[in-house]
C-alpha positions in Angstrom: 102.5 154.3 94.3 98.7 153.7 94.6 96.3 155.3 96.9 93.2 153.9 98.7 90.1 155.5 100.2 90.7 154.3 103.7 94.2 155.9 103.9 93.6 159.1 101.9 92.6 162.7 102.8 91.8 165.5 100.3 92.2 169.3 100.6 90.4 171.9 98.5 92.6 175.0 98.6 91.3 178.5 98.4 88.4 178.4 95.9 87.4 181.9 96.9 85.2 184.6 95.4 87.8 187.2 94.9 90.5 184.8 93.6 88.5 182.8 91.1 87.7 185.5 88.5 91.4 186.0 87.8 92.1 182.2 87.3 92.6 180.6 83.9 89.7 178.5 82.7 87.5 179.2 85.7 84.4 177.4 84.5 86.2 174.2 83.8 88.2 174.5 87.0 85.0 174.8 89.1 83.3 171.9 87.2 86.3 169.6 87.8 86.4 170.6 91.5 82.7 169.9 91.9 83.0 166.5 90.3 86.0 165.6 92.4 84.4 166.7 95.7 81.2 164.8 94.9 83.2 161.7 94.0 85.2 162.0 97.2 82.0 162.2 99.2 80.6 159.1 97.5 83.8 157.2 98.2 83.8 158.5 101.8 87.2 160.1 101.4 87.5 162.9 104.0 87.7 166.4 102.5 88.8 169.7 104.1 88.6 173.2 102.7 91.0 176.1 103.2 90.5 179.8 102.7 93.3 182.3 102.3 92.6 185.5 104.3 88.8 185.4 103.8 88.4 189.0 105.1 90.3 190.2 102.1 89.7 187.4 99.5 86.2 186.4 100.3 84.5 183.2 101.3 84.5 179.9 99.4 82.6 180.4 96.2 78.9 179.7 96.3 79.3 177.3 93.3 81.2 174.9 95.5 79.8 175.7 99.0 77.1 173.0 98.8 79.4 170.2 97.7 81.9 171.3 100.4 79.2 171.7 103.0 80.3 168.8 105.3 84.0 169.6 105.1 85.9 171.3 107.9 87.1 174.8 106.9 90.5 176.2 107.9 91.4 179.8 107.5 95.0 180.7 106.8 97.4 183.5 106.1 100.3 181.3 105.2 100.5 180.1 101.6 101.1 176.5 102.7 98.1 174.8 104.3 100.6 172.7 106.3 101.5 175.8 108.4 97.9 175.9 109.8 98.2 174.5 113.3 94.7 173.1 113.6 94.9 171.6 110.1 98.2 170.0 110.7 97.0 168.6 114.1 93.9 167.1 112.5 95.9 165.7 109.6 98.3 164.0 112.0 95.4 162.6 114.1 93.9 161.0 111.0 97.3 159.7 109.9 96.7 159.2 106.2 99.3 157.7 103.9 98.1 159.8 100.9 97.0 163.4 100.6 95.2 164.7 97.5 95.4 168.4 96.8 93.4 170.6 94.4 92.8 174.3 94.3 94.4 177.7 93.5 96.9 178.9 92.8 98.9 176.0 91.5 102.3 177.6 91.8 101.8 179.3 95.1 99.5 177.8 97.8 99.1 174.4 96.2 102.8 174.0 95.5 104.0 175.1 98.9 101.4 172.9 100.6 102.4 169.9 98.5 106.1 170.4 99.1 105.7 170.8 102.9 103.4 167.7 103.1 105.9 165.7 101.1 108.7 166.8 103.3 106.6 165.7 106.3 106.4 162.2 104.9 103.0 162.1 103.2 102.5 160.7 99.7 101.1 163.8 97.9 99.2 163.9 94.6 98.0 167.0 92.8 94.7 166.7 91.0 95.9 168.8 88.0 92.6 169.5 86.2 91.1 170.9 89.4 93.9 173.4 89.9 94.7 176.7 88.2 96.7 179.9 88.3 96.1 183.3 86.9 98.5 182.6 84.1 98.9 179.2 82.3 102.7 179.6 82.4 102.6 179.7 86.2 100.3 176.7 86.4 102.7 174.7 84.1 105.8 175.7 86.0 104.1 174.8 89.3 103.3 171.4 87.9 106.9 170.9 86.8 108.3 172.0 90.1 106.0 169.6 92.1 106.8 166.7 89.8 110.5 167.5 90.3 109.9 167.4 94.1 108.4 163.9 93.9 104.7 164.9 94.0 102.4 162.8 92.0 100.3 164.3 89.3 96.8 162.9 88.5 93.4 164.0 87.2 89.9 164.0 88.6 89.0 161.0 86.5 92.1 159.0 87.2 92.0 159.7 91.0 88.4 158.8 91.4 88.7 155.5 89.4 91.9 154.7 91.3 90.0 155.2 94.6 87.3 152.8 93.2 89.9 150.3 92.1 87.4 148.1 90.3 84.2 148.4 88.4 82.7 146.1 91.1 83.1 148.9 93.7 79.7 149.8 95.2 80.0 153.4 94.0 81.5 152.7 90.6 78.2 153.8 88.8 78.1 157.0 90.8 81.7 157.8 89.9 81.1 156.8 86.3 78.1 159.1 86.0 79.9 162.0 87.5 82.7 161.7 85.0 80.4 161.6 81.9 
């Protein structure tokens, strides 16, 4: 199933200072997350950010803070972002068809969020190259589990161009330049 800017929301999950150093391929992860967030902003797709227990795991990393600056932030203790009452209420009020998820860790917070949102009736896609886990094995198993649960897998580039739909889109050049 396709997704469109006017009926899509995105969530950046737990890109936090104390979590990131343990992730696999951290530099590439942060670069893909930055590109994706900038592309979402250009395409006017709403983005929200979550932080898992910021008192213990720190704030959103400074590398992404600027690109996430206009996004609402939801703090959580549950692994699934769907368990956060304010986030769930805001999600329901916006009533998207599609939810795009990216963040860490793939097999824990991202997977549980995706599974819960799919069960709630949303079409969920995971932006794979903007996700990571401490161990590559866990990342890969998380992807397999989500695919088995009916969650779509995509990449930063594929998602942004799908949101553009055509090279005639007013922000096509912006997206194209971000991807280069």
